[in-house]
N, C-alpha and C positions, 0 to 999 in steps of 0.2 A: 730238317734238311739243310745242308750247307749252302752257302751263297755260291753263285756261279757268275764269274766274270766272262761274259760272252764275247768280249772283244778287247784284246790287249797285245801290244807290240813288244813283248818281253825280250825279244831277240835283238832289239836295237842296241847301239853302243851305249845309250843312256844307262843301261842296267849292268854293264860289264863288271863294275867294281864291287858291287854288293848284292849279287843275285841270290846267294844263299840266305843272307839276312832278310832280304826282301820276301823270299818264299816263306821263311819262318814267320814273318809278320802276317803274311796272307793267311797262313794256316791258323795263326793265333786269333785272327779276326773271323774265322769260320769260312774261309774261301776254300771250297773243295775241288773246283774245276776252273781252269782258265783256258779259254779258246784263243788260239793264235792265228790271226788272219795273215795271208800272204800278201806280198807287194809285187815282187818281180824276181827274176832269176838271180839277182845279186844277193838276195836274202833267203831264198828257199832252203839252202843247206843249213843256215843258222836256225831256221824254224825247226827243221827236223832234228838237228843236234840237240836243241834245247828240250825237245819233247822226250829225249832219252832220260832227262832228270825227273820225269814224272814219277810220283809215288802214290800209294793208296790214299794218303792224306790230302794230297793236292795234285790232281791230274793236269798235265799240260797237253793240250789236244790241238792238232794242226788242221788248218784249212789250206786250200790251194787255189791260186787265181792270180790274175793280173790287175793291179790297182789302176784306176783310170788315169791317175797322174803319171803312171809309168807307160802309158800308151803313146808311143812315138812312131817313127818311120818303120821300126823293126817289130811292130806289135805282132805280126803274124808269126815271126820266129819265136817270140815270147809265148804265144799261145801254144805253139808246138811243144815247148818245154813244159807248160802247164799240163798238157795232155799226156806227155810222157810220165810225169809224176802221178797223175791220176790212174794211169795204166800199170803202175808199179804195185808192189805188195803192201805199200804203206796205206794205212787206213786214214783217209781224210774225212772230216765231218761236214764239210760244206765247200762250195765254190765261193771264195771270198778273200779279200774283199774286192768286189767287182762293182761296176756301175759307171756313173758319170760325175765329172767335176768341172763346173763352169766358173770356178773362182779364180784359178791361177792362169789358165791358158786355154783359149778356144781354138787354137790353130789346128788341133787334132780332134775336133768335135766329131766329125764323121767317123774317124777311126775308133774313137771311144764308143760310139753307138754300135759299130760293127763288132768290136771286141766284147762289149756287153752282151749282145744278142748271141754271139757264138758261145760264150761261156754259160749262158742260160741253157743253151742246147746241150752242152757237155753235162750240166747238172741233171737235166731231164733224162738223158741217156743212162745216168748212173743212179738215179733216184736219190739225188742229194739236194739239200736245201741250198739257197744262195744267201749271201750276206752283202747287202747293197750299200755302197758309198754314194751319197746323193747331194753333195755340197752345191748349193745354188742350182740344183737340177732336179728337185724332188718330183715335180709334175712330169718332166720328161721320163724319169725313171719309172714312174707309175704307168705311163703310156706304153713304154717298152714291155713291161711285165704283162700288161693287159693283152698284148698280142699273142701271148702264149696260152690263153684260154684256160687258166686255172691249173695248168700242168706243172707249175713250179711254186714252191712255198719258201719262206725264209724270214729274214730280218731286214728291216730298214735301219741300218746302223746309225747311231748318233742322231736320233730324230730330234728336231727342234722346230718343226713346222707348225701349221695351223690345225685347228680341230677338223676342218674340212679335209685337209690332206691326210690326217690321221684316220678319218673315217674311210676314205678311199683305200688306204693301205690295208686296214683291217678287214674291209669287205673283200679284198683279194686273198684273204687268208694269211696275211703276213703279220709278224710281230714288230713292235716298235722298240728299238734299242735305246734305253734311257741311261744317260751318263751324267757326268759332272755338271753339265749345263742346267740340270734340274736344281742345283744349289745356287745358281746365279740370280741375284735379286731382280735384275731387269730383263731377263731372257724371255719372259712370257710363257715359259714352259710350265710353270706351276699352274697357271690358269687353264692351260690345255689339259694337263693331267687330271684336273678336277672333273673333267667331262669324259674321261676315259675309264675303261674297265681294266683291272689288274690282269684279267685273262688275256689281254692283248700286249702285255709288256714283258720285256726281259731287261736285265741290268747289265751294264758294261762300264769299263773305265776308259777305254781307248788310250790307256797309259802308253807312253809318257805324256800324252796330250790331255787337254781339257780337265785339268786338276780341279776337284771340287773345293768349295769353301769349307774350312778356313785355310786350306793349303794352296789356294790359287796363286799362280806365279812361280810355284815350285814344281818339281817333277811329280807326275802322277804315278801311282802304283796300285796293284790289285787290292791291297788292304783297304784302300779308300772306297771300295765298293760298298762298304758299310755306310759311308756318308751318303752315297746315292740312295741306298735303301731307306735311310732315315728321311731323306728329302721326299721320296715318293710316298712314304707313309704319312708325312705331314701334309702333303698336297691332297692326298686322296681320303684322308681321315681314317685310314686303316692302321692296324698295329704293325710294328716292325716285323714281328714274326710272321704275320699273315703275308706281308709283301715279300719277305724272303722265301717263304714256302711256295707261294703261287708263281712268282717269277722264276724260281729255280725249276719247278715242275714244267713251266712253259719252255725253258731252255732244254730240258731233257727231251721234251716232246719234239721241238723243232729240229734238234740235232739227232733225233732218232736213237736215243740211248736207252738202256734198260733201267738205269737208276742214276 
């Protein structure tokens, strides 16, 4: 089975000049599906336009949602736009990325919590998974999800937390999105991965961010998902092929795809 990048911002300006070559590299390294998370209304059109480039060899698949860093005074207007897209004929594979971000700005914390809960409700209404951004807010995100009594599933994107947090997340039926941080020597994620099951993991790049070693400091891209797969294999003592197959099957499962 081909590799699946469950989280990649290919529609950003970072990729405008070499998108065709980038997709060729992704296909060459066995990437068959790339999921594109939404940010806000300024990029929704770019996400949808990019998905028109999808091919049988490399599918580009959209999510819809409002990123917590885009939650401002007008968040209710942004949520109306999200709902309009969800009610359109376009097939979206998740509500994402949604969640909480306590790193940059706490002035809209209550609005973030409100927007997060409302988007979970949208997902439940449509039987869609959610993809959660939880920067410096993992425990609060867990507590919000718990309030929905198992009615929603999905991915905690860019997981870099503790074993205890990982266990709480997986007990809720969620997957852990593992990216380039798994290749960072001092991240501590390798030690956490040693105590987790592949059955709870999916792979991601979060490109153009969080570029894996040895390309750290440069732009990330979907082809580098191979390096993430290698890092997970090394941490868990499994083979590359086993990690690729199990994590891809997990992605197919969470996004409710046929293959």
